C-alpha positions in Angstrom: -3.6 -20.8 -27.5 -4.2 -23.1 -30.4 -7.5 -23.6 -32.1 -9.2 -21.8 -29.2 -7.8 -24.1 -26.5 -4.6 -23.7 -24.4 -2.0 -26.5 -24.0 -2.9 -26.8 -20.3 -6.6 -27.2 -21.0 -5.9 -29.7 -23.6 -3.7 -31.7 -21.2 -6.3 -31.5 -18.4 -9.1 -32.7 -20.8 -6.9 -35.6 -21.8 -5.6 -36.7 -18.5 -8.5 -35.7 -16.2 -11.6 -36.2 -18.4 -13.8 -37.3 -15.6 -12.4 -35.8 -12.4 -15.5 -36.5 -10.3 -15.3 -40.2 -10.8 -11.5 -40.5 -10.5 -9.8 -41.7 -7.3 -7.2 -39.6 -5.5 -4.5 -41.8 -6.8 -5.7 -41.5 -10.4 -5.8 -37.7 -10.1 -2.3 -37.7 -8.7 -1.0 -39.8 -11.5 -2.8 -37.6 -14.1 -1.3 -34.5 -12.5 2.2 -36.0 -12.9 1.6 -36.2 -16.7 0.5 -32.6 -16.7 3.5 -31.5 -14.6 5.7 -33.3 -17.2 4.3 -31.1 -19.9 4.7 -27.9 -17.9 8.3 -28.8 -17.0 9.3 -28.8 -20.6 9.5 -25.0 -20.4 12.6 -23.5 -18.8 10.9 -20.3 -17.8 9.5 -20.0 -14.2 6.9 -17.5 -15.3 5.5 -20.0 -17.7 5.4 -22.6 -15.0 3.5 -20.2 -12.7 1.0 -19.3 -15.4 0.3 -22.9 -16.3 0.0 -24.0 -12.7 -2.5 -21.1 -12.1 -4.6 -22.5 -15.0 -4.4 -26.1 -13.7 -5.6 -25.0 -10.3 -8.5 -23.1 -11.8 -9.5 -25.9 -14.2 -9.2 -28.7 -11.7 -10.6 -26.7 -8.7 -7.4 -27.4 -6.7 -5.6 -25.4 -4.1 -2.9 -23.4 -5.9 -0.4 -23.6 -3.1 -0.7 -27.4 -2.9 -0.1 -28.0 -6.6 2.8 -25.5 -6.6 4.4 -27.6 -3.8 3.6 -30.8 -5.7 5.2 -29.4 -8.9 8.4 -28.4 -7.0 8.6 -31.9 -5.6 8.1 -33.3 -9.1 10.9 -31.1 -10.5 13.3 -32.2 -7.7 12.5 -35.9 -8.3 13.0 -35.4 -12.0 16.4 -33.8 -11.6 17.5 -36.6 -9.3 16.3 -39.4 -11.5 17.4 -37.8 -14.8 20.6 -35.8 -14.2 21.9 -33.9 -17.3 25.2 -34.9 -18.8 28.0 -32.5 -17.8 28.4 -31.2 -21.3 24.7 -30.3 -21.5 24.3 -28.9 -18.0 25.0 -25.3 -18.8 22.1 -23.0 -19.7 22.4 -21.2 -23.1 22.9 -17.4 -22.8 20.7 -16.9 -25.8 17.3 -16.3 -24.3 15.6 -16.7 -27.7 16.5 -20.3 -28.1 13.6 -22.6 -27.3 12.8 -26.3 -27.7 11.6 -25.5 -31.2 15.2 -25.0 -32.4 15.0 -27.4 -35.4 13.1 -27.3 -38.7 11.4 -30.6 -37.9 10.1 -29.3 -34.5 8.8 -26.1 -36.1 7.0 -28.0 -38.8 5.6 -30.5 -36.3 4.3 -27.7 -34.1 2.5 -26.2 -37.2 1.0 -29.6 -38.2 -0.2 -30.2 -34.6 -2.0 -26.8 -34.6 -3.4 -26.8 -38.1 -4.6 -29.9 -40.0 -5.0 -28.0 -43.3 -1.4 -26.8 -43.3 -0.3 -30.3 -42.3 -2.0 -31.6 -45.5 -0.3 -28.9 -47.6 3.1 -29.8 -46.2 2.5 -33.5 -46.6 1.7 -32.9 -50.3 5.1 -31.4 -51.0 7.5 -32.9 -48.4 8.9 -36.2 -49.7 8.8 -38.9 -47.0 12.3 -39.9 -47.9 13.6 -36.5 -46.7 12.5 -37.4 -43.1 13.0 -41.2 -43.2 16.6 -40.8 -42.0 15.9 -38.3 -39.3 17.4 -39.3 -35.9 15.4 -36.8 -33.8 12.2 -37.8 -32.1 10.5 -34.7 -33.6 11.5 -35.7 -37.1 10.2 -39.3 -36.7 7.0 -38.0 -35.2 6.6 -35.4 -38.0 6.9 -38.2 -40.5 4.1 -40.1 -38.9 1.9 -37.0 -38.7 2.5 -36.2 -42.4 1.6 -39.8 -43.4 -1.7 -39.4 -41.5 -2.3 -36.1 -43.2 -1.5 -37.5 -46.6 -4.2 -40.2 -46.0 -6.7 -37.6 -44.8 -6.7 -39.0 -41.2 -5.1 -36.0 -39.5 -7.2 -33.5 -37.5 -4.6 -31.7 -35.6 -3.4 -32.5 -32.1 -6.8 -33.8 -31.2 -6.0 -36.8 -33.4 -3.6 -38.0 -30.8 -6.3 -38.6 -28.2 -7.7 -41.9 -29.5 -4.9 -42.9 -31.9 -3.2 -46.3 -31.5 -0.5 -45.2 -33.9 1.3 -42.9 -31.5 3.1 -44.2 -28.3 2.8 -42.4 -25.0 6.3 -41.1 -25.4 5.4 -39.7 -28.9 2.3 -38.1 -27.5 4.3 -36.4 -24.7 6.8 -35.2 -27.2 3.9 -33.7 -29.3 2.4 -32.0 -26.3 5.7 -30.5 -25.4 6.2 -29.1 -28.9 2.6 -27.9 -29.0 3.0 -26.1 -25.7 6.3 -24.4 -26.8 4.9 -23.2 -30.2 4.2 -19.5 -30.4 4.4 -19.0 -34.2 1.4 -16.9 -35.2 2.8 -14.6 -37.9 4.7 -15.1 -41.1 3.7 -18.8 -41.2 4.3 -19.1 -44.9 7.8 -17.8 -44.6 8.5 -20.0 -41.6 7.2 -23.2 -43.3 9.1 -22.5 -46.5 12.3 -21.8 -44.6 11.9 -25.1 -42.7 11.2 -27.0 -45.9 14.4 -25.5 -47.4 16.4 -26.5 -44.3 15.3 -30.2 -44.3 15.8 -30.6 -48.1 19.2 -28.9 -48.1 20.4 -31.0 -45.2 19.2 -34.2 -46.9 20.9 -33.4 -50.2 24.1 -32.5 -48.4 24.1 -35.8 -46.5 23.5 -37.7 -49.8 26.4 -35.8 -51.5 28.7 -36.6 -48.6 27.8 -40.3 -48.8 28.6 -40.2 -52.6 31.9 -38.4 -51.9 32.9 -41.2 -49.5 32.1 -43.9 -52.1 34.0 -42.0 -54.8 37.1 -41.7 -52.5 37.0 -45.5 -51.7 36.3 -46.8 -55.2 39.0 -48.3 -57.4 40.1 -46.3 -60.4 39.5 -49.4 -62.5 35.7 -49.0 -61.9 35.3 -46.0 -64.2 31.7 -46.7 -65.1 30.7 -46.8 -61.4 32.6 -43.6 -60.8 30.8 -41.9 -63.6 27.5 -43.0 -62.2 28.4 -41.6 -58.8 29.4 -38.3 -60.3 26.2 -38.1 -62.3 24.1 -38.7 -59.2 26.2 -36.1 -57.4 25.5 -33.5 -60.1 21.8 -34.3 -60.0 21.7 -33.7 -56.2 23.5 -30.4 -56.6 21.0 -29.3 -59.2 18.2 -30.1 -56.8 19.8 -28.0 -54.2 19.0 -24.9 -56.3 15.3 -25.0 -55.6 13.0 -26.6 -53.1 9.2 -27.3 -52.8 7.4 -24.3 -51.3 3.8 -23.7 -50.2 1.9 -20.9 -52.0 -0.3 -19.8 -49.1 -1.4 -20.7 -45.6 -5.1 -20.2 -46.3 
């Protein structure tokens, strides 16, 4: 649970805000969105627990929504088959969707607006601007909102025009997978170090490529590149860190 509300209850409140006035078709469409969030977990026990909660919150027959969810999963597999190289399941049971520094930081920012503000104050936007992951791009948006004092946690997604439906679904998936409740300071600082270190390494690799391609006659430019490279290596020694999570 996060801020006193479970991911399922949050999704039900968002997609089924006025169940009494919704038509059967509208309820069915809303449930498809909730099933999408539930399906983000690979664990059947999580599916069952979440479906139990959906049935209770929506006053629906548990067996019926279980059958609907199974149908949803079969249709999803048919419409979106996994590439062959990704089809195998990892043997490491500890690996979850939150397997990147960006997704871990995003989960924390979704859960805690005050920590989002602290992170936004020390994490340079440029560090995330080149991120290719959906979580990284979404984290950049969230931190920009926090920096401007407009972020209030995952509830900010409800009425925001800034985030697309795809981004909101990504946020709900990350939110649902997050279970970090202890050692938040160490986790945040570790993630910050990871994103900074990766950024500096990429910049150094880009400079190395330029140095290798440049003509020896351009000595002044080579010196500039080497100077920039040295500055980046010096920055890799230390990284911005938060002092506390309070």
